[in-house]
PASEBA-1860 file (N, C-alpha, C; in nm, 3 decimals):
! residues 67
1> MINQNLLK> 3.045/1.104/-0.594/3.061/0.959/-0.597/3.082/0.909/-0.454 ~ 3.013/0.803/-0.419/3.026/0.750/-0.283/3.146/0.656/-0.273 ~ 3.193/0.640/-0.151/3.302/0.547/-0.124/3.238/0.409/-0.103 ~ 3.229/0.333/-0.212/3.161/0.204/-0.209/3.229/0.105/-0.115 ~ 3.362/0.106/-0.114/3.433/0.010/-0.030/3.407/0.034/0.118 ~ 3.407/0.161/0.158/3.381/0.191/0.298/3.237/0.158/0.334 ~ 3.143/0.188/0.245/3.004/0.153/0.272/2.989/0.002/0.286 ~ 3.049/-0.073/0.195/3.042/-0.220/0.202/3.100/-0.271/0.333
9> SKVALSGL> 3.211/-0.214/0.377/3.272/-0.260/0.502/3.184/-0.228/0.622 ~ 3.120/-0.112/0.623/3.031/-0.075/0.734/2.908/-0.166/0.737 ~ 2.857/-0.202/0.620/2.743/-0.294/0.614/2.787/-0.431/0.665 ~ 2.904/-0.478/0.621/2.955/-0.608/0.665/2.975/-0.609/0.817 ~ 3.030/-0.501/0.871/3.052/-0.493/1.016/2.920/-0.494/1.094 ~ 2.815/-0.445/1.031/2.684/-0.443/1.098/2.621/-0.581/1.104 ~ 2.672/-0.673/1.020/2.616/-0.808/1.017/2.496/-0.820/0.925 ~ 2.466/-0.714/0.851/2.352/-0.714/0.760/2.398/-0.739/0.617
17> TFKELAKK> 2.308/-0.790/0.536/2.331/-0.793/0.392/2.270/-0.664/0.336 ~ 2.302/-0.633/0.210/2.241/-0.514/0.150/2.091/-0.532/0.135 ~ 2.044/-0.654/0.113/1.899/-0.677/0.104/1.833/-0.649/0.238 ~ 1.895/-0.695/0.348/1.840/-0.669/0.482/1.844/-0.521/0.514 ~ 1.953/-0.456/0.475/1.967/-0.312/0.499/1.858/-0.235/0.424 ~ 1.835/-0.271/0.299/1.732/-0.203/0.221/1.597/-0.214/0.291 ~ 1.566/-0.333/0.340/1.439/-0.354/0.409/1.430/-0.267/0.535 ~ 1.540/-0.260/0.611/1.541/-0.182/0.736/1.521/-0.033/0.712
25> IGMPYQSL> 1.570/0.017/0.598/1.555/0.160/0.571/1.435/0.189/0.482 ~ 1.358/0.084/0.449/1.234/0.104/0.374/1.254/0.139/0.228 ~ 1.355/0.078/0.167/1.387/0.105/0.027/1.395/-0.026/-0.049 ~ 1.344/-0.030/-0.171/1.362/-0.152/-0.251/1.511/-0.180/-0.270 ~ 1.548/-0.307/-0.270/1.688/-0.345/-0.284/1.749/-0.286/-0.411 ~ 1.678/-0.290/-0.522/1.733/-0.238/-0.648/1.762/-0.089/-0.638 ~ 1.679/-0.015/-0.566/1.703/0.128/-0.547/1.831/0.151/-0.467 ~ 1.848/0.073/-0.361/1.970/0.084/-0.282/2.091/0.047/-0.366
33> NNRKKGKI> 2.079/-0.057/-0.445/2.189/-0.101/-0.530/2.228/0.008/-0.631 ~ 2.128/0.073/-0.691/2.156/0.181/-0.785/2.227/0.298/-0.717 ~ 2.189/0.327/-0.595/2.254/0.435/-0.521/2.396/0.394/-0.482 ~ 2.411/0.272/-0.438/2.543/0.221/-0.398/2.641/0.228/-0.516 ~ 2.591/0.200/-0.635/2.676/0.203/-0.756/2.697/0.344/-0.810 ~ 2.629/0.442/-0.751/2.646/0.580/-0.794/2.559/0.621/-0.911 ~ 2.464/0.536/-0.949/2.374/0.570/-1.060/2.274/0.677/-1.019 ~ 2.238/0.677/-0.890/2.143/0.773/-0.834/2.204/0.821/-0.702
41> EFTSSEIK> 2.187/0.949/-0.672/2.241/1.001/-0.547/2.149/0.969/-0.430 ~ 2.209/0.945/-0.314/2.133/0.928/-0.191/2.075/1.063/-0.150 ~ 1.951/1.061/-0.099/1.892/1.184/-0.043/1.940/1.199/0.101 ~ 1.920/1.315/0.157/1.962/1.338/0.295/1.887/1.247/0.392 ~ 1.759/1.222/0.366/1.683/1.133/0.455/1.732/0.989/0.444 ~ 1.774/0.947/0.326/1.829/0.812/0.309/1.962/0.799/0.381 ~ 2.045/0.903/0.371/2.174/0.901/0.441/2.151/0.895/0.592 ~ 2.053/0.971/0.642/2.023/0.967/0.785/1.976/0.827/0.827
49> ALKDVLNL> 1.893/0.765/0.747/1.845/0.630/0.778/1.962/0.532/0.782 ~ 2.053/0.543/0.686/2.172/0.457/0.685/2.259/0.483/0.807 ~ 2.273/0.610/0.841/2.353/0.647/0.959/2.295/0.583/1.084 ~ 2.164/0.588/1.098/2.098/0.532/1.216/2.110/0.379/1.221 ~ 2.083/0.312/1.110/2.083/0.166/1.107/2.225/0.110/1.122 ~ 2.321/0.176/1.058/2.459/0.125/1.060/2.542/0.185/1.173 ~ 2.481/0.273/1.253/2.552/0.340/1.363/2.678/0.411/1.314 ~ 2.662/0.488/1.206/2.774/0.560/1.148/2.800/0.688/1.225
57> TNDDVAEI> 2.926/0.726/1.234/2.962/0.855/1.293/2.947/0.962/1.186 ~ 2.952/1.087/1.227/2.947/1.196/1.130/3.066/1.189/1.035 ~ 3.183/1.148/1.088/3.301/1.132/1.004/3.281/1.021/0.901 ~ 3.218/0.910/0.944/3.187/0.801/0.850/3.099/0.852/0.737 ~ 2.995/0.926/0.774/2.901/0.979/0.674/2.974/1.069/0.576 ~ 3.058/1.158/0.627/3.132/1.249/0.540/3.224/1.171/0.447 ~ 3.292/1.071/0.500/3.387/0.996/0.420/3.317/0.909/0.314 ~ 3.202/0.853/0.348/3.131/0.767/0.254/3.060/0.848/0.146
65> FFN> 2.991/0.953/0.185/2.901/1.021/0.093/2.950/1.152/0.036 ~ 3.049/1.216/0.098/3.084/1.352/0.057/3.230/1.375/0.021 ~ 3.311/1.271/0.015/3.452/1.288/-0.023/3.478/1.242/-0.163
END
């Protein structure tokens, strides 16, 4: 299960909306929303894309996706 609150805060700090973020990582908004809600797991390539766009640290990635 992902840490939704931390992900939301990182997106807010980036100044993007989830719709804008989905577009930047090349994913339909509904797909991102399903992953954010934990209905579908993020793939490693999706996590890397999020890391790059949101400028996440390795610790951020671990805390959001793997704790």
